[in-house]
C-alpha positions as CSV (number, residue, x, y, z in Angstrom):
1,M,12.6,-7.8,9.2
2,P,14.0,-4.4,10.0
3,G,14.8,-2.3,7.1
4,E,13.3,0.3,4.6
5,Y,10.4,-0.8,2.5
6,V,8.8,0.9,-0.5
7,I,5.2,0.2,-1.4
8,K,4.0,1.5,-4.7
9,V,0.4,1.1,-5.8
10,S,-0.7,1.8,-9.4
11,A,-4.2,1.7,-10.8
12,R,-5.6,1.9,-14.4
13,L,-9.0,3.3,-14.9
14,V,-11.6,1.1,-16.6
15,F,-13.8,4.0,-17.6
16,A,-12.9,7.6,-18.5
17,D,-12.9,10.2,-15.8
18,D,-15.4,13.1,-16.3
19,L,-13.0,15.7,-14.9
20,Y,-9.7,14.4,-16.4
21,P,-10.5,12.4,-19.6
22,E,-6.8,12.3,-20.6
23,K,-5.8,10.6,-17.3
24,N,-6.1,6.8,-17.3
25,M,-3.6,5.8,-14.7
26,A,-2.4,6.9,-11.3
27,S,0.2,5.7,-8.8
28,T,1.3,6.5,-5.3
29,Q,4.3,5.5,-3.2
30,L,4.8,4.9,0.5
31,T,8.2,4.5,2.2
32,L,8.3,3.0,5.6
33,T,11.1,2.0,8.0
34,A,10.7,-1.1,10.2
35,E,12.7,-1.1,13.3
36,G,13.3,-3.6,16.1
37,D,14.5,-7.2,16.4
38,P,13.8,-9.5,13.4
39,V,11.1,-12.2,13.8
40,S,12.6,-15.6,13.3
41,S,9.5,-17.6,12.8
42,G,9.4,-17.6,9.0
43,C,8.7,-15.4,6.1
44,S,4.9,-15.3,6.6
45,S,4.8,-14.7,10.4
46,T,2.2,-12.4,12.0
47,S,2.2,-11.0,15.5
48,A,-0.7,-11.1,17.9
49,D,-0.9,-7.3,17.9
50,G,-2.7,-7.2,14.5
51,S,0.1,-5.6,12.5
52,A,-0.7,-7.8,9.5
53,A,-4.3,-6.6,9.6
54,A,-3.2,-3.0,10.0
55,L,-1.0,-3.4,6.9
56,G,-4.0,-4.8,5.0
57,W,-6.1,-1.8,6.0
58,L,-3.3,0.5,5.0
59,L,-3.1,-1.0,1.5
60,I,-6.9,-0.7,1.2
61,G,-6.8,2.9,2.3
62,L,-4.0,3.7,-0.2
63,A,-6.1,2.1,-3.0
64,L,-9.1,4.3,-2.0
65,V,-6.9,7.5,-1.9
66,L,-5.4,6.6,-5.2
67,R,-8.9,6.1,-6.7
68,R,-9.9,9.6,-5.7
69,K,-6.7,11.2,-7.0
70,I,-7.2,9.9,-10.5
């Protein structure tokens, strides 16, 4: 559906960080705007262009960046 979406990822460290021992949690936020006509085939629809896979890779990438920022 068209609109503005906010994705927030938070992570808690299991082990202490050598560089920042007082830090045990980090978070990051991504705001994106979806444009175009709404897809009317249900709430779990995926398109043939791989947008669902791209979103999955985006979330994995965010988790990796978040892990390095801690």
